[in-house]
N, C-alpha and C positions, 0 to 999 in steps of 0.2 A: 533625262533630257527630253525624251519624247513627250512625257506627260506634261511638262511645263511649257511646251510649245516653242522651244527655241531651235529645234532641228529644222533646217530648211526655211526658216522665217527670218525676217529682219530682226536684229537684236534690239529689244525694247527693255527698259528698266523693269517693268512689271513681270515680264517673262523670266528675266534673270533672277529677280527676287523669288519668284515661284520655284525656279530651279534650285536656288540656294536652300529654301525651306524644305523642299522635297529631299535634297541630298542630306540635310541635317537630320531629317526624320529617319532616313535609311541608316545613317551612321548610328544614331541613338538606338534604333531597333536591333542593331547588330553589335552593340556594346562599345562602339567607338565614340565614347561620350565627349572626347576633347577634339575630335576632328571637325573641320568646318571649311566652307568655301570662303576665301578671303578676297577674291576679286575676279573680274571678267574684263577682258580687253578685246576690242574689235580689231581685227587685222583685215583692213579693206583690200589689200593687195592679194590676199588668198581667200577672201570672203569667208573667213572663219572667226570664231571667238575663242580666245585663250582663257581657260578657267584656271585660277590659282587656288590651290588647296593647302590647308595646314593639316598635316597628318603626323602628330607627334609619336615618337617611338619610346619604348620602355628604356629606362636608364640602365647603366652597367649593373647596378644593384637595384633591381626593379621594386623591391619592398624594403622599407626601413621600419623598425619597430622601436619605439621609445617606451621603455618600461618606467612606470612611476608608482609611487605609493602615496596614499592620502594620510597625512599626519595632522594631528590637532595642534593648534597654536595655543599654548597655555596663556590664558588672559592675564594671569598674574606676573609671569616671568618672561613670556614671549618665546620660551623654548618649544621645540617641536617634540611631540610625544605621540606614541602609538595609542590606540584606544585603551589597551590594557594598562599602559603606563599612566595614562590620564586617570583612569578609574582608580588604580592603586594609590596614586598620589593624593587623590581627593576623597577616598572612601571613608575617611574618618568624619567627614562632614555629614551631618544628619538632617540638615534643613531640606524641606520638600522641594524647593526650587532647584537645588543641585541634583537631587534624585531624578527629577523630571528631565533636566538637561542631559544627564547621563543616559537615561533610557531613550530619549528621542534622537540624540546626537545630531539633529539637523539644526540645532541652535548654537552649536559650538563653531568657532572659526577654524577652518581647515585650509591646508595648502597641499599642493602636489610636489613631491620631491622625486627627481629622477633616480632610478635604481637600476639594478641589473636583472636580467631574466634569462630563461633558458631557451625560449622559443627562437628558432633560427629563421631569420627573414627569408632565407633562400627556400625554406620548406613552404612558407606561406606563398611566396612567389610561384613556386611550382604548383601548389594547389590552386592558385588563381590563374594558372597558365600564362603568367607574364614572363616573357623571355627578353633578355637584353637585346636592344636593336630592332625588335619586332614592333609592329604597330601596337600602341597601348589600347588594350581591349578590356573593358570592365564587364565582369559577369556577376550581376547582383545575386543570383542564386548560389553561386559558389561562395561568395562573400558571406551570405546569410548562414550557410552551412558551417563555415569556419568560425564566424562570430558566435554562433549558438552551440558550438561543440564543447565549450568549457575550457578551451585552450587559453583564453583570456578571461580573467575575473570580471573585467569591465572594459569596454572600449569607449574612450572619451571622444575620439575622432579617428576617422579613416578617410583620408582624402588624397587625391593626386596632387603632387607638388612639382612645379617645373624646376629642373636642375639647371645649373649654369650653362651646360652645353645645349640646352633646349629640349633635352629628353625629359621624360616624366617618371617620377618615382612615387609609389604609393606609400604614404606616411601613416602609420598606425600608432596611436597614443593610447 
């Protein structure tokens, strides 16, 4: 507030905007990536400004993990196959185009199918220090450690999602 010049001064839009930017920077530097200033109201009777903030908290279940598996859509039948099943089904083919397709695998049509996994979302939440009802605070270094630990074969998405009650849940796919 002091840096933006709003303390002890008439309330001006430019100083309020500077205060909002400064506050947003502070929030981001400290991991409160979803926190923000949503408004400022001048109270002439008390010669004060009322600042409104949005500071979301972690949901009752701070982390949810959706496990999925990438399957190949067989172009002939439309059935879903694992890589091994796809190779076994088509291994009798000898033409070069098919061998190239099998070896590169980036030219086959794939889809993700939800499956089950053993990693407990509560353990991930604990490692990220996300506690239900506490301000949602993101620590990118902790996330990097988790993501590179090998606990997940591949992370397609890791993003905060707003829950129905206004709290925030970290969704990992």
